[in-house]
MDTraj code that builds the backbone (N, CA, C; nanometers):
import mdtraj as md
import numpy as np

residues = "UNK UNK UNK UNK UNK UNK UNK UNK UNK UNK UNK UNK UNK UNK UNK UNK UNK UNK UNK UNK UNK UNK UNK UNK UNK UNK UNK UNK UNK UNK UNK UNK UNK UNK UNK UNK UNK UNK UNK UNK UNK UNK UNK UNK UNK UNK UNK UNK UNK UNK UNK UNK UNK UNK UNK UNK UNK UNK UNK UNK UNK UNK UNK UNK UNK UNK UNK UNK UNK UNK UNK UNK UNK".split()
xyz = np.array([
    [1.4921, -1.0092, 1.3693],
    [1.5489, -0.8760, 1.3601],
    [1.4517, -0.7778, 1.4251],
    [1.5002, -0.6835, 1.5016],
    [1.4182, -0.5767, 1.5564],
    [1.3552, -0.6122, 1.6899],
    [1.2875, -0.5158, 1.7441],
    [1.2210, -0.5288, 1.8723],
    [1.0996, -0.6202, 1.8600],
    [1.0892, -0.7198, 1.9451],
    [0.9818, -0.8197, 1.9400],
    [0.8436, -0.7549, 1.9568],
    [0.8323, -0.6528, 2.0411],
    [0.7032, -0.5855, 2.0612],
    [0.6575, -0.5152, 1.9337],
    [0.7504, -0.4520, 1.8661],
    [0.7175, -0.3823, 1.7417],
    [0.6741, -0.4827, 1.6348],
    [0.7467, -0.5909, 1.6227],
    [0.7126, -0.6942, 1.5243],
    [0.5757, -0.7535, 1.5543],
    [0.5483, -0.7811, 1.6815],
    [0.4170, -0.8339, 1.7194],
    [0.3056, -0.7350, 1.6896],
    [0.3312, -0.6068, 1.7141],
    [0.2306, -0.5031, 1.6870],
    [0.2004, -0.4937, 1.5369],
    [0.3039, -0.4938, 1.4560],
    [0.2857, -0.4868, 1.3102],
    [0.2105, -0.6102, 1.2618],
    [0.2457, -0.7260, 1.3138],
    [0.1777, -0.8495, 1.2764],
    [0.0294, -0.8432, 1.3130],
    [-0.0013, -0.7905, 1.4308],
    [-0.1402, -0.7733, 1.4741],
    [-0.2156, -0.6791, 1.3800],
    [-0.1510, -0.5709, 1.3387],
    [-0.2132, -0.4761, 1.2444],
    [-0.2445, -0.5434, 1.1109],
    [-0.1531, -0.6254, 1.0616],
    [-0.1789, -0.6966, 0.9368],
    [-0.2931, -0.7971, 0.9534],
    [-0.3013, -0.8622, 1.0678],
    [-0.4111, -0.9567, 1.0933],
    [-0.5452, -0.8837, 1.0921],
    [-0.5508, -0.7678, 1.1563],
    [-0.6744, -0.6880, 1.1562],
    [-0.7105, -0.6429, 1.0154],
    [-0.6110, -0.5997, 0.9409],
    [-0.6332, -0.5573, 0.8031],
    [-0.6857, -0.6731, 0.7190],
    [-0.6244, -0.7886, 0.7327],
    [-0.6661, -0.9054, 0.6549],
    [-0.8103, -0.9443, 0.6832],
    [-0.8559, -0.9280, 0.8082],
    [-0.9949, -0.9597, 0.8413],
    [-1.0926, -0.8669, 0.7710],
    [-1.0493, -0.7440, 0.7433],
    [-1.1357, -0.6461, 0.6761],
    [-1.1415, -0.6662, 0.5249],
    [-1.0386, -0.7293, 0.4693],
    [-1.0330, -0.7488, 0.3249],
    [-1.1224, -0.8652, 0.2839],
    [-1.2009, -0.8431, 0.1796],
    [-1.2941, -0.9469, 0.1343],
    [-1.2224, -1.0561, 0.0558],
    [-1.1250, -1.0190, -0.0224],
    [-1.0548, -1.1151, -0.1065],
    [-0.9291, -1.1661, -0.0357],
    [-0.9183, -1.2967, -0.0253],
    [-0.7997, -1.3541, 0.0372],
    [-0.6746, -1.3299, -0.0468],
    [-0.6923, -1.3068, -0.1757],
    [-0.5796, -1.2775, -0.2636],
    [-0.5074, -1.1500, -0.2222],
    [-0.5788, -1.0592, -0.1569],
    [-0.5204, -0.9314, -0.1162],
    [-0.4587, -0.9369, 0.0234],
    [-0.4711, -1.0490, 0.0924],
    [-0.4182, -1.0609, 0.2282],
    [-0.2655, -1.0510, 0.2294],
    [-0.2155, -0.9869, 0.3339],
    [-0.0712, -0.9833, 0.3570],
    [-0.0374, -1.1121, 0.4299],
    [0.0404, -1.1978, 0.3651],
    [0.0732, -1.3265, 0.4241],
    [0.2130, -1.3273, 0.4847],
    [0.3037, -1.2535, 0.4236],
    [0.4419, -1.2457, 0.4717],
    [0.4897, -1.1017, 0.4612],
    [0.5741, -1.0626, 0.5528],
    [0.6332, -0.9292, 0.5478],
    [0.7683, -0.9340, 0.6179],
    [0.8496, -0.8329, 0.5867],
    [0.9840, -0.8235, 0.6444],
    [1.0071, -0.6800, 0.6893],
    [1.0644, -0.6646, 0.8054],
    [1.1020, -0.5335, 0.8571],
    [1.2486, -0.5106, 0.8222],
    [1.2750, -0.4059, 0.7432],
    [1.4139, -0.3784, 0.7064],
    [1.4762, -0.2815, 0.8061],
    [1.6080, -0.2754, 0.8049],
    [1.6804, -0.1988, 0.9069],
    [1.6752, -0.0476, 0.8882],
    [1.6564, 0.0000, 0.7645],
    [1.6586, 0.1458, 0.7463],
    [1.5433, 0.1914, 0.6582],
    [1.5052, 0.3179, 0.6754],
    [1.3976, 0.3765, 0.5958],
    [1.4433, 0.4006, 0.4529],
    [1.3487, 0.3955, 0.3618],
    [1.3778, 0.4369, 0.2253],
    [1.3945, 0.5886, 0.2247],
    [1.4820, 0.6397, 0.1375],
    [1.5046, 0.7836, 0.1318],
    [1.5522, 0.8245, -0.0069],
    [1.5533, 0.9543, -0.0286],
    [1.6081, 1.0094, -0.1521],
    [1.7595, 0.9842, -0.1536],
    [1.8227, 1.0044, -0.0384],
    [1.9681, 0.9903, -0.0292],
    [2.0128, 0.8451, -0.0430],
    [1.9246, 0.7523, -0.0096],
    [1.9558, 0.6106, -0.0261],
    [1.9218, 0.5613, -0.1654],
    [1.8714, 0.6517, -0.2499],
    [1.8357, 0.6251, -0.3886],
    [1.7076, 0.5441, -0.4070],
    [1.6330, 0.5164, -0.2984],
    [1.5088, 0.4416, -0.3145],
    [1.3963, 0.5297, -0.3686],
    [1.4064, 0.6607, -0.3452],
    [1.3066, 0.7563, -0.3935],
    [1.3701, 0.8579, -0.4869],
    [1.2891, 0.9064, -0.5816],
    [1.3331, 1.0176, -0.6657],
    [1.3151, 1.1468, -0.5863],
    [1.3544, 1.2580, -0.6429],
    [1.3381, 1.3877, -0.5767],
    [1.1907, 1.4212, -0.5551],
    [1.1023, 1.3643, -0.6387],
    [0.9580, 1.3884, -0.6239],
    [0.8901, 1.2755, -0.5467],
    [0.9704, 1.1966, -0.4734],
    [0.9231, 1.0912, -0.3841],
    [0.8530, 0.9755, -0.4549],
    [0.8965, 0.9460, -0.5753],
    [0.8470, 0.8278, -0.6456],
    [0.9433, 0.7133, -0.6160],
    [0.8861, 0.5970, -0.5896],
    [0.9682, 0.4813, -0.5565],
    [1.0450, 0.4325, -0.6783],
    [1.1735, 0.4107, -0.6611],
    [1.2577, 0.3550, -0.7683],
    [1.2593, 0.2032, -0.7515],
    [1.1632, 0.1393, -0.8152],
    [1.1417, -0.0042, -0.7970],
    [1.2630, -0.0885, -0.8350],
    [1.3299, -0.0540, -0.9437],
    [1.4462, -0.1323, -0.9871],
    [1.5582, -0.1264, -0.8840],
    [1.5780, -0.0096, -0.8241],
    [1.6829, 0.0058, -0.7229],
    [1.6459, -0.0698, -0.5956],
    [1.5189, -0.0581, -0.5542],
    [1.4724, -0.1307, -0.4357],
    [1.4861, -0.2813, -0.4591],
    [1.4473, -0.3265, -0.5777],
    [1.4590, -0.4686, -0.6098],
    [1.6051, -0.5143, -0.6037],
    [1.6947, -0.4337, -0.6575],
    [1.8369, -0.4703, -0.6574],
    [1.8945, -0.4704, -0.5152],
    [1.8617, -0.3676, -0.4359],
    [1.9168, -0.3564, -0.3006],
    [1.8648, -0.4646, -0.2069],
    [1.7392, -0.5011, -0.2238],
    [1.6744, -0.5922, -0.1293],
    [1.6353, -0.7251, -0.1939],
    [1.7028, -0.7598, -0.3015],
    [1.6713, -0.8831, -0.3754],
    [1.6729, -1.0061, -0.2854],
    [1.7740, -1.0191, -0.1996],
    [1.7836, -1.1359, -0.1119],
    [1.6636, -1.1459, -0.0176],
    [1.6256, -1.0337, 0.0426],
    [1.5091, -1.0341, 0.1320],
    [1.3820, -1.0701, 0.0567],
    [1.3644, -1.0126, -0.0610],
    [1.2450, -1.0387, -0.1418],
    [1.2399, -1.1856, -0.1817],
    [1.3513, -1.2394, -0.2250],
    [1.3546, -1.3804, -0.2648],
    [1.3277, -1.4729, -0.1470],
    [1.3782, -1.4368, -0.0280],
    [1.3519, -1.5184, 0.0910],
    [1.2038, -1.5218, 0.1264],
    [1.1338, -1.4124, 0.1027],
    [0.9902, -1.4089, 0.1306],
    [0.9179, -1.5130, 0.0453],
    [0.9548, -1.5209, -0.0807],
    [0.8870, -1.6127, -0.1717],
    [0.9383, -1.7552, -0.1627],
    [1.0578, -1.7752, -0.1101],
    [1.1142, -1.9098, -0.0959],
    [1.0593, -1.9845, 0.0240],
    [1.0217, -1.9124, 0.1281],
    [0.9741, -1.9753, 0.2513],
    [0.8354, -2.0356, 0.2285],
    [0.8045, -2.1432, 0.2997],
    [0.6686, -2.1990, 0.2868],
    [0.5647, -2.1013, 0.3424],
    [0.4436, -2.1077, 0.2883],
    [0.3367, -2.0173, 0.3315],
    [0.2992, -2.0461, 0.4766],
    [0.2552, -1.9398, 0.5458],
    [0.2165, -1.9528, 0.6861],
    [0.0838, -2.0231, 0.7005],
])
top = md.Topology()
chain = top.add_chain()
for i, resn in enumerate(residues, 1):
    res = top.add_residue(resn, chain, resSeq=i)
    for name in ("N", "CA", "C"):
        top.add_atom(name, md.element.get_by_symbol(name[0]), res)
traj = md.Trajectory(xyz[None], top)
């Protein structure tokens, strides 16, 4: 999904970040680029810009589950 250059750039940024982190437990191992931004109007944020975790979990449950179902890189 998405532009290959953008995905490669984001992946490179995560690789650089992971090299800076001392604990491997904190490394970003998997990530997914979703099609739209979170917003107040999409109900992902409250009016004070707090993330509505239950709503995000419900809306993106399939994507989240796929991240954990796939074998580790």
